[in-house]
All heavy atoms as an XYZ file, in Angstrom:
729
protein
N       9.926     21.990    -10.213
C       9.244     21.245     -9.171
C       9.920     19.878     -9.023
O      10.215     19.211     -9.992
C       7.770     21.080     -9.516
C       7.019     20.380     -8.423
S       5.280     20.051     -8.739
C       4.617     21.663     -8.902
N      10.097     19.490     -7.801
C      10.733     18.215     -7.487
C       9.727     17.072     -7.684
O       8.564     17.184     -7.318
C      11.221     18.257     -6.047
C      12.184     17.140     -5.723
O      12.692     16.525     -6.663
O      12.417     16.909     -4.528
N      10.173     15.972     -8.262
C       9.276     14.841     -8.550
C       8.743     14.206     -7.265
O       7.652     13.635     -7.256
C       9.989     13.802     -9.450
C       8.988     12.775    -10.010
C      11.062     13.064     -8.689
C       8.144     13.289    -11.096
N       9.466     14.332     -6.174
C       9.020     13.752     -4.900
C       7.764     14.430     -4.388
O       7.004     13.830     -3.631
C      10.106     13.882     -3.838
C      11.300     13.046     -4.097
C      12.468     13.464     -4.671
C      11.467     11.666     -3.818
N      13.341     12.419     -4.765
C      12.752     11.298     -4.238
C      10.655     10.698     -3.248
C      13.247     10.013     -4.108
C      11.136      9.419     -3.118
C      12.415      9.087     -3.542
N       7.552     15.689     -4.755
C       6.438     16.459     -4.205
C       5.233     16.512     -5.131
O       4.308     17.275     -4.877
C       6.892     17.879     -3.886
C       7.946     17.886     -2.803
O       7.946     17.044     -1.923
N       8.849     18.842     -2.875
N       5.218     15.746     -6.203
C       4.077     15.763     -7.113
C       3.140     14.604     -6.792
O       3.564     13.468     -6.618
C       4.545     15.660     -8.577
O       5.344     14.496     -8.724
C       5.353     16.889     -8.970
N       1.870     14.916     -6.721
C       0.886     13.911     -6.340
C       0.740     12.834     -7.407
O       0.512     11.676     -7.088
C      -0.474     14.559     -6.051
C      -1.139     15.142     -7.260
C      -1.010     16.414     -7.737
C      -2.005     14.455     -8.165
N      -1.745     16.552     -8.873
C      -2.379     15.376     -9.157
C      -2.507     13.152     -8.218
C      -3.219     15.043    -10.194
C      -3.348     12.823     -9.262
C      -3.700     13.759    -10.233
N       0.871     13.211     -8.682
C       0.650     12.230     -9.739
C       1.761     11.183     -9.781
O       1.514     10.055    -10.198
C       0.470     12.913    -11.095
C       1.619     13.781    -11.511
C       1.726     15.124    -11.318
C       2.820     13.367    -12.157
N       2.925     15.568    -11.816
C       3.612     14.514    -12.340
C       3.299     12.139    -12.603
C       4.863     14.462    -12.944
C       4.545     12.087    -13.208
C       5.300     13.251    -13.375
N       2.975     11.550     -9.359
C       4.054     10.555     -9.322
C       3.763      9.502     -8.253
O       3.972      8.303     -8.472
C       5.392     11.237     -9.055
N       3.263      9.946     -7.112
C       2.898      9.002     -6.057
C       1.680      8.180     -6.465
O       1.576      6.995     -6.134
C       2.649      9.737     -4.744
C       3.910     10.194     -4.110
C       4.463     11.431     -4.188
C       4.807      9.403     -3.329
N       5.648     11.457     -3.500
C       5.882     10.227     -2.958
C       4.810      8.082     -2.906
C       6.935      9.778     -2.180
C       5.857      7.636     -2.134
C       6.907      8.475     -1.779
N       0.743      8.795     -7.198
C      -0.408      8.056     -7.700
C      -0.010      6.999     -8.712
O      -0.526      5.876     -8.705
N       0.932      7.351     -9.597
C       1.429      6.379    -10.569
C       2.159      5.235     -9.872
O       2.029      4.067    -10.266
C       2.346      7.069    -11.577
N       2.923      5.562     -8.830
C       3.603      4.519     -8.057
C       2.587      3.607     -7.375
O       2.775      2.387     -7.332
C       4.533      5.150     -7.023
C       5.300      4.181     -6.130
C       6.260      3.337     -6.961
C       6.038      4.940     -5.042
N       1.498      4.184     -6.857
C       0.458      3.375     -6.211
C      -0.178      2.411     -7.210
O      -0.405      1.239     -6.899
C      -0.603      4.289     -5.597
N      -0.455      2.891     -8.416
C      -1.047      2.028     -9.439
C      -0.065      0.939     -9.850
O      -0.438     -0.229    -10.001
C      -1.494      2.868    -10.646
C      -2.680      3.747    -10.250
C      -1.856      1.984    -11.829
C      -3.063      4.778    -11.273
N       1.190      1.301    -10.018
C       2.213      0.329    -10.392
C       2.366     -0.757     -9.323
O       2.473     -1.946     -9.639
C       3.550      1.032    -10.613
C       4.706      0.178    -11.084
C       4.440     -0.306    -12.503
C       5.998      0.969    -11.039
N       2.336     -0.364     -8.058
C       2.446     -1.344     -6.976
C       1.198     -2.220     -6.875
O       1.289     -3.409     -6.559
C       2.716     -0.634     -5.650
C       4.117     -0.044     -5.518
C       4.192      0.876     -4.316
C       5.152     -1.132     -5.426
N       0.026     -1.647     -7.154
C      -1.204     -2.445     -7.141
C      -1.193     -3.472     -8.272
O      -1.621     -4.618     -8.090
C      -2.422     -1.537     -7.253
N      -0.689     -3.092     -9.429
C      -0.573     -4.041    -10.537
C       0.457     -5.116    -10.191
O       0.269     -6.299    -10.493
C      -0.212     -3.302    -11.843
C       0.199     -4.271    -12.931
C      -1.370     -2.449    -12.296
N       1.533     -4.720     -9.541
C       2.531     -5.689     -9.103
C       1.969     -6.668     -8.091
O       2.392     -7.825     -8.035
N       1.007     -6.229     -7.311
C       0.378     -7.118     -6.336
C      -0.415     -8.220     -7.027
O      -0.504     -9.338     -6.529
C      -0.537     -6.316     -5.410
C      -1.237     -7.133     -4.369
C      -0.292     -7.793     -3.400
O       0.715     -7.188     -3.019
O      -0.578     -8.940     -3.018
N      -0.978     -7.916     -8.179
C      -1.708     -8.929     -8.941
C      -0.740    -10.010     -9.415
O      -1.076    -11.196     -9.425
C      -2.447     -8.277    -10.133
C      -3.061     -9.327    -11.037
C      -3.505     -7.321     -9.628
N       0.466     -9.604     -9.778
C       1.461    -10.565    -10.247
C       2.040    -11.361     -9.074
O       2.250    -12.557     -9.178
C       2.571     -9.836    -11.023
C       1.982     -9.184    -12.273
C       3.699    -10.776    -11.389
C       2.903     -8.234    -12.969
N       2.291    -10.707     -7.950
C       2.839    -11.351     -6.757
C       1.828    -11.251     -5.615
O       1.841    -10.290     -4.855
C       4.142    -10.668     -6.322
C       5.285    -10.661     -7.312
C       6.394     -9.758     -6.817
C       5.805    -12.068     -7.498
N       0.922    -12.195     -5.461
C      -0.149    -12.083     -4.464
C       0.332    -12.377     -3.043
O       0.127    -13.454     -2.508
C      -1.162    -13.124     -4.933
C      -0.333    -14.140     -5.633
C       0.806    -13.402     -6.257
N       0.971    -11.415     -2.431
C       1.494    -11.627     -1.081
C       1.087    -10.550     -0.095
O       1.480    -10.596      1.052
C       3.027    -11.673     -1.116
O       3.512    -10.459     -1.664
C       3.525    -12.853     -1.925
N       0.338     -9.560     -0.484
C      -0.078     -8.407      0.319
C       1.077     -7.498      0.713
O       0.896     -6.562      1.466
C      -0.824     -8.807      1.599
C      -2.148     -9.448      1.352
C      -2.438    -10.668      1.896
C      -3.093     -8.835      0.571
C      -3.653    -11.274      1.679
C      -4.304     -9.420      0.339
C      -4.597    -10.642      0.893
N       2.287     -7.747      0.237
C       3.408     -6.864      0.559
C       3.351     -5.620     -0.309
O       3.425     -4.495      0.183
C       4.759     -7.595      0.387
C       5.908     -6.647      0.561
C       4.857     -8.729      1.376
N       3.208     -5.797     -1.595
C       3.163     -4.649     -2.493
C       1.888     -3.844     -2.319
O       1.877     -2.641     -2.556
C       3.304     -5.111     -3.948
C       4.640     -5.726     -4.337
C       4.630     -6.133     -5.792
C       5.769     -4.772     -4.060
N       0.810     -4.488     -1.907
C      -0.444     -3.773     -1.701
C      -0.326     -2.780     -0.554
O      -0.867     -1.681     -0.622
C      -1.585     -4.755     -1.458
C      -2.984     -4.164     -1.464
C      -3.277     -3.507     -2.802
C      -4.009     -5.236     -1.179
N       0.402     -3.144      0.489
C       0.628     -2.211      1.590
C       1.409     -0.987      1.134
O       1.073      0.147      1.483
N       2.439     -1.206      0.323
C       3.190     -0.077     -0.228
C       2.327      0.735     -1.194
O       2.445      1.960     -1.262
C       4.454     -0.567     -0.937
C       5.529     -1.022     -0.003
C       5.956     -2.333     -0.027
C       6.113     -0.146      0.889
C       6.961     -2.763      0.820
C       7.103     -0.563      1.749
C       7.529     -1.876      1.725
N       1.466      0.063     -1.942
C       0.573      0.768     -2.863
C      -0.425      1.646     -2.130
O      -0.699      2.770     -2.542
N      -0.956      1.134     -1.026
C      -1.867      1.938     -0.211
C      -1.122      3.137      0.382
O      -1.639      4.263      0.406
C      -2.512      1.077      0.899
C      -3.241      1.931      1.920
C      -3.451      0.066      0.284
N       0.110      2.913      0.834
C       0.913      4.014      1.367
C       1.171      5.084      0.329
O       1.040      6.283      0.606
N       1.516      4.681     -0.890
C       1.749      5.646     -1.961
C       0.457      6.364     -2.340
O       0.464      7.567     -2.621
C       2.342      4.952     -3.173
N      -0.654      5.647     -2.307
C      -1.940      6.269     -2.599
C      -2.342      7.305     -1.563
O      -2.873      8.365     -1.910
N      -2.089      7.008     -0.305
C      -2.407      7.965      0.758
C      -1.535      9.210      0.640
O      -2.018     10.344      0.775
C      -2.262      7.306      2.151
C      -2.299      8.328      3.259
C      -3.347      6.263      2.349
N      -0.252      9.025      0.363
C       0.641     10.175      0.180
C       0.191     11.001     -1.018
O       0.183     12.238     -0.978
C       2.104      9.716      0.038
C       2.579      9.055      1.327
C       3.015     10.866     -0.340
C       2.591      9.956      2.534
N      -0.208     10.340     -2.120
C      -0.706     11.057     -3.293
C      -1.956     11.850     -2.958
O      -2.105     13.004     -3.378
C      -0.994     10.083     -4.428
N      -2.848     11.261     -2.170
C      -4.076     11.951     -1.776
C      -3.782     13.156     -0.889
O      -4.386     14.229     -1.063
C      -5.009     10.972     -1.059
C      -6.399     11.468     -0.733
C      -7.159     11.749     -2.019
C      -7.129     10.433      0.098
N      -2.863     13.010      0.040
C      -2.485     14.136      0.911
C      -1.889     15.270      0.089
O      -2.223     16.440      0.284
C      -1.517     13.664      2.012
C      -2.241     12.781      3.021
C      -0.883     14.860      2.731
C      -1.336     12.116      4.019
N      -1.003     14.933     -0.851
C      -0.388     15.967     -1.682
C      -1.396     16.603     -2.632
O      -1.285     17.787     -2.955
C       0.787     15.388     -2.465
C       2.006     14.989     -1.633
C       3.049     14.312     -2.515
C       2.605     16.181     -0.914
N      -2.384     15.839     -3.087
C      -3.407     16.382     -3.976
C      -4.327     17.348     -3.240
O      -4.653     18.421     -3.757
C      -4.224     15.246     -4.595
C      -5.380     15.650     -5.509
C      -4.854     16.372     -6.736
C      -6.190     14.437     -5.904
N      -4.741     16.978     -2.032
C      -5.652     17.823     -1.264
C      -4.958     19.107     -0.812
O      -5.544     20.184     -0.829
C      -6.227     17.044     -0.065
C      -7.157     15.945     -0.577
C      -6.956     17.963      0.891
C      -7.654     15.011      0.493
N      -3.709     18.993     -0.416
C      -2.959     20.172      0.008
C      -3.210     20.505      1.469
O      -3.627     19.659      2.260
N      -2.945     21.729      1.840
C      -3.143     22.173      3.207
C      -1.898     22.002      4.054
O      -0.786     21.795      3.556
N      -2.097     22.088      5.358
C      -0.974     22.017      6.299
C      -0.285     20.650      6.301
O       0.946     20.599      6.329
C      -1.454     22.379      7.702
N      -1.031     19.528      6.272
C      -0.319     18.236      6.242
C       0.547     18.072      4.994
O       1.653     17.551      5.071
C      -1.435     17.197      6.267
C      -2.610     17.891      6.836
C      -2.480     19.320      6.419
N       0.043     18.532      3.853
C       0.827     18.420      2.617
C       2.052     19.314      2.664
O       3.123     18.931      2.189
C      -0.035     18.775      1.413
N       1.918     20.494      3.243
C       3.066     21.395      3.351
C       4.120     20.809      4.284
O       5.325     20.935      4.019
C       2.615     22.761      3.854
N       3.678     20.148      5.363
C       4.629     19.535      6.282
C       5.335     18.352      5.632
O       6.549     18.201      5.738
C       3.916     19.089      7.561
C       4.794     18.357      8.518
C       5.760     19.039      9.233
C       4.680     16.991      8.687
C       6.592     18.373     10.122
C       5.503     16.308      9.563
C       6.458     17.008     10.280
N       4.556     17.508      4.954
C       5.131     16.312      4.334
C       6.051     16.685      3.180
O       7.130     16.116      3.020
C       4.014     15.357      3.873
C       3.339     14.732      5.087
C       4.550     14.282      2.965
C       2.152     13.889      4.752
N       5.638     17.632      2.357
C       6.424     18.003      1.185
C       7.597     18.918      1.537
O       8.373     19.274      0.662
C       5.531     18.677      0.153
N       7.743     19.259      2.791
C       8.822     20.163      3.193
C      10.202     19.581      2.987
O      11.134     20.296      2.630
N      10.352     18.303      3.202
C      11.655     17.667      3.001
C      11.445     16.221      2.569
O      10.456     15.582      2.920
C      12.491     17.725      4.280
O      11.936     16.902      5.270
N      12.395     15.716      1.817
C      12.303     14.351      1.306
C      12.351     13.310      2.430
O      11.588     12.343      2.398
C      13.396     14.096      0.240
C      13.401     12.644     -0.197
C      13.180     15.005     -0.956
N      13.191     13.476      3.463
C      13.169     12.470      4.539
C      11.829     12.377      5.263
O      11.383     11.278      5.587
C      14.275     12.929      5.487
C      15.203     13.703      4.636
C      14.344     14.383      3.625
N      11.163     13.508      5.480
C       9.846     13.481      6.128
C       8.836     12.812      5.213
O       7.992     12.024      5.653
C       9.400     14.912      6.506
C       7.963     14.928      6.993
C      10.319     15.499      7.550
N       8.931     13.079      3.917
C       8.039     12.464      2.941
C       8.217     10.950      2.912
O       7.248     10.187      2.951
C       8.307     13.063      1.563
C       7.422     12.618      0.421
C       6.022     13.169      0.596
C       8.002     13.082     -0.892
N       9.455     10.493      2.873
C       9.716      9.055      2.841
C       9.370      8.377      4.158
O       8.891      7.239      4.170
C      11.174      8.797      2.471
C      11.569      9.188      1.049
C      13.047      8.949      0.820
C      10.735      8.452      0.035
N       9.593      9.067      5.273
C       9.203      8.512      6.570
C       7.684      8.388      6.666
O       7.175      7.378      7.164
C       9.749      9.373      7.706
C       9.411      8.900      9.111
C      10.083      7.557      9.390
C       9.830      9.927     10.138
N       6.969      9.385      6.179
C       5.502      9.316      6.175
C       5.013      8.170      5.308
O       4.096      7.437      5.679
C       4.916     10.632      5.664
O       5.335     11.708      6.446
N       5.634      7.998      4.146
C       5.287      6.891      3.259
C       5.547      5.554      3.945
O       4.724      4.633      3.868
C       6.087      7.006      1.963
C       6.030      5.791      1.093
C       4.845      5.385      0.503
C       7.165      5.035      0.867
C       4.792      4.261     -0.302
C       7.131      3.913      0.064
C       5.937      3.524     -0.519
N       6.674      5.430      4.623
C       7.022      4.178      5.294
C       6.048      3.864      6.423
O       5.620      2.717      6.583
C       8.453      4.247      5.819
N       5.688      4.877      7.204
C       4.774      4.654      8.335
C       3.381      4.271      7.837
O       2.765      3.322      8.336
C       4.726      5.897      9.251
C       3.604      5.812     10.248
C       6.056      6.088      9.947
N       2.888      4.995      6.828
C       1.557      4.677      6.288
C       1.558      3.297      5.647
O       0.603      2.526      5.804
C       1.108      5.767      5.289
C      -0.148      5.355      4.560
C       0.889      7.089      5.998
N       2.629      2.949      4.957
C       2.731      1.622      4.333
C       2.768      0.521      5.375
O       2.134     -0.522      5.205
C       3.978      1.542      3.457
O       3.890      2.441      2.395
N       3.492      0.741      6.461
C       3.562     -0.260      7.525
C       2.204     -0.460      8.174
O       1.775     -1.600      8.396
C       4.603      0.143      8.572
C       4.722     -0.784      9.777
C       5.236     -2.147      9.347
C       5.607     -0.170     10.840
N       1.508      0.628      8.463
C       0.182      0.520      9.070
C      -0.784     -0.178      8.113
O      -1.561     -1.049      8.526
C      -0.337      1.916      9.484
C      -1.795      1.874      9.862
C       0.498      2.471     10.620
N      -0.725      0.170      6.838
C      -1.600     -0.483      5.849
C      -1.283     -1.963      5.747
O      -2.198     -2.792      5.679
C      -1.441      0.195      4.490
N       0.001     -2.319      5.746
C       0.384     -3.728      5.656
C      -0.095     -4.498      6.881
O      -0.592     -5.615      6.763
C       1.898     -3.846      5.505
C       2.347     -5.251      5.340
C       2.291     -6.012      4.217
C       2.894     -6.089      6.371
N       2.785     -7.269      4.474
C       3.158     -7.351      5.782
C       3.190     -5.896      7.713
C       3.699     -8.389      6.505
C       3.730     -6.940      8.424
C       3.977     -8.172      7.823
N       0.052     -3.905      8.062
C      -0.405     -4.574      9.279
C      -1.914     -4.756      9.280
O      -2.422     -5.810      9.701
C       0.052     -3.799     10.511
C       1.544     -3.842     10.817
C       1.887     -2.902     11.967
C       2.004     -5.253     11.112
N      -2.647     -3.750      8.825
C      -4.105     -3.877      8.758
C      -4.533     -4.916      7.720
O      -5.463     -5.689      7.972
C      -4.742     -2.519      8.446
C      -4.700     -1.503      9.579
C      -5.228     -0.160      9.104
C      -5.494     -1.994     10.774
N      -3.877     -4.921      6.576
C      -4.189     -5.940      5.569
C      -3.887     -7.332      6.093
O      -4.644     -8.279      5.870
C      -3.397     -5.679      4.290
C      -3.869     -4.523      3.436
C      -2.846     -4.210      2.360
C      -5.217     -4.841      2.817
N      -2.790     -7.455      6.786
C      -2.397     -8.751      7.351
C      -3.403     -9.200      8.403
O      -3.728    -10.376      8.515
C      -1.008     -8.584      7.952
C      -0.395     -9.807      8.420
C       0.386    -10.455      7.302
N       1.145    -11.508      7.930
C       1.213    -12.720      7.449
N       0.682    -12.995      6.309
N       1.869    -13.630      8.091
N      -3.891     -8.247      9.180
C      -4.834     -8.556     10.255
C      -6.190     -9.004      9.703
O      -6.778     -9.968     10.185
C      -5.013     -7.323     11.137
C      -6.113     -7.404     12.132
C      -5.681     -8.148     13.350
N      -6.713     -8.028     14.360
C      -7.128     -9.037     15.068
N      -6.567    -10.203     14.936
N      -8.065     -8.890     15.949
N      -6.687     -8.285      8.689
C      -8.037     -8.547      8.222
C      -8.120     -9.459      7.004
O      -9.155    -10.058      6.762
C      -8.752     -7.223      7.919
C      -8.993     -6.408      9.156
C      -8.338     -5.210      9.346
C      -9.848     -6.850     10.139
C      -8.545     -4.461     10.483
C     -10.062     -6.119     11.288
C      -9.412     -4.916     11.459
N      -7.054     -9.590      6.228
C      -7.106    -10.408      5.026
C      -6.177    -11.610      5.064
O      -6.218    -12.440      4.173
C      -6.762     -9.558      3.792
C      -7.694     -8.401      3.496
C      -7.202     -7.625      2.287
C      -9.110     -8.874      3.274
N      -5.336    -11.704      6.045
C      -4.365    -12.787      6.099
C      -4.944    -14.066      6.667
O      -6.103    -14.145      7.062
N      -4.133    -15.079      6.716
C      -4.520    -16.355      7.303
C      -4.461    -16.220      8.824
O      -3.499    -15.694      9.371
C      -3.569    -17.475      6.823
C      -3.902    -18.788      7.493
C      -3.641    -17.604      5.324
N      -5.491    -16.660      9.483
C      -5.546    -16.564     10.937
C      -4.692    -17.645     11.583
O      -4.458    -18.700     11.002
C      -6.992    -16.681     11.424
C      -7.853    -15.565     10.902
C      -8.848    -15.812      9.974
C      -7.663    -14.256     11.323
C      -9.638    -14.794      9.480
C      -8.441    -13.234     10.837
C      -9.430    -13.505      9.925
O     -10.194    -12.498      9.436
N      -4.249    -17.391     12.788
C      -3.405    -18.345     13.506
C      -4.177    -19.637     13.749
O      -5.300    -19.630     14.223
C      -2.977    -17.732     14.833
C      -2.041    -18.637     15.612
C      -1.516    -17.964     16.823
N      -0.637    -16.889     16.359
C      -0.119    -15.964     17.143
N      -0.389    -15.983     18.418
N       0.656    -15.035     16.669
N      -3.564    -20.736     13.411
C      -4.189    -22.026     13.598
C      -5.129    -22.430     12.473
O      -5.705    -23.513     12.503
N      -5.303    -21.560     11.486
C      -6.206    -21.869     10.394
C      -5.490    -22.733      9.357
O      -4.393    -22.440      8.930
C      -6.686    -20.585      9.732
C      -7.640    -20.802      8.597
C      -8.044    -19.491      7.941
O      -7.515    -18.444      8.272
N      -8.969    -19.560      7.024
N      -6.136    -23.819      8.984
C      -5.592    -24.723      7.986
C      -6.653    -24.909      6.914
O      -7.818    -25.156      7.210
C      -5.223    -26.087      8.608
C      -4.730    -27.044      7.556
C      -4.199    -25.906      9.704
N      -6.261    -24.816      5.672
C      -7.202    -25.002      4.583
C      -7.314    -26.488      4.278
O      -6.322    -27.150      3.997
C      -6.750    -24.239      3.351
C      -7.751    -24.257      2.242
C      -7.394    -23.266      1.177
C      -8.519    -23.205      0.177
N      -8.389    -22.094     -0.724
N      -8.529    -27.019      4.365
C      -8.773    -28.433      4.073
C      -9.765    -28.535      2.927
O     -10.592    -27.641      2.724
C      -9.331    -29.162      5.301
O     -10.553    -28.536      5.691
C      -8.344    -29.138      6.461
N      -9.683    -29.637      2.213
C     -10.583    -29.889      1.100
C     -11.394    -31.146      1.406
O     -10.843    -32.175      1.786
C      -9.790    -30.078     -0.207
C      -9.022    -28.855     -0.603
C      -7.679    -28.725     -0.283
C      -9.643    -27.822     -1.277
C      -6.970    -27.591     -0.636
C      -8.944    -26.684     -1.640
C      -7.609    -26.566     -1.320
N     -12.710    -31.078      1.214
C     -13.586    -32.202      1.483
C     -13.832    -33.075      0.248
O     -14.294    -34.194      0.353
C     -14.939    -31.701      2.014
C     -14.768    -31.026      3.362
O     -13.828    -31.376      4.090
O     -15.575    -30.137      3.667
N     -13.559    -32.521     -0.923
C     -13.832    -33.252     -2.132
C     -12.731    -32.976     -3.169
O     -12.016    -32.006     -3.066
C     -15.199    -32.867     -2.698
C     -15.246    -31.433     -3.124
N     -15.391    -30.386     -2.223
C     -15.170    -30.860     -4.341
C     -15.394    -29.243     -2.885
N     -15.260    -29.491     -4.172
N     -12.690    -33.859     -4.146
C     -11.722    -33.718     -5.231
C     -12.481    -33.199     -6.459
O     -13.520    -33.745     -6.824
C     -11.078    -35.061     -5.530
C      -9.942    -34.957     -6.542
O      -9.652    -33.820     -6.960
O      -9.373    -35.989     -6.892
N     -11.966    -32.144     -7.087
C     -12.669    -31.575     -8.229
C     -12.615    -32.503     -9.441
O     -13.383    -32.334    -10.383
C     -12.109    -30.202     -8.595
C     -10.634    -30.300     -8.979
C     -12.323    -29.220     -7.471
C     -10.081    -29.027     -9.577
N     -11.743    -33.488     -9.416
C     -11.632    -34.405    -10.539
C     -12.621    -35.575    -10.463
O     -12.805    -36.301    -11.430
C     -10.215    -34.963    -10.664
C      -9.213    -33.872    -10.974
O      -9.521    -32.992    -11.773
N      -8.059    -33.913    -10.359
N     -13.221    -35.746     -9.288
C     -14.209    -36.805     -9.145
C     -15.553    -36.328     -9.648
O     -15.972    -35.196     -9.383
C     -14.339    -37.225     -7.689
C     -13.095    -37.889     -7.155
C     -13.231    -38.239     -5.688
O     -14.279    -37.934     -5.076
O     -12.289    -38.815     -5.154
N     -16.279    -37.195    -10.346
C     -17.589    -36.784    -10.874
C     -18.709    -37.335    -10.038
O     -18.738    -38.356     -9.505
C     -17.748    -37.266    -12.299
O     -16.805    -36.633    -13.115
């Protein structure tokens, strides 16, 4: 069996990328982690989508890239800094 077509390898990659996101808080690795998690879920469930995706490595990687891009855009939209938003502080934590 090819490692590209195993669900647990994609699941392990998703966990590794999620842990990497904790180290580098930029939402870049989280998008890739969500993409790997979705691919792992599709391969685990099986059926026609899994057979299509697992049919060839380029289709598998293209699916991963598209899902990762959509996840990154959604994370950026809902969790990112909004346009024109500036973080201001009203008080100093060192003042008593």
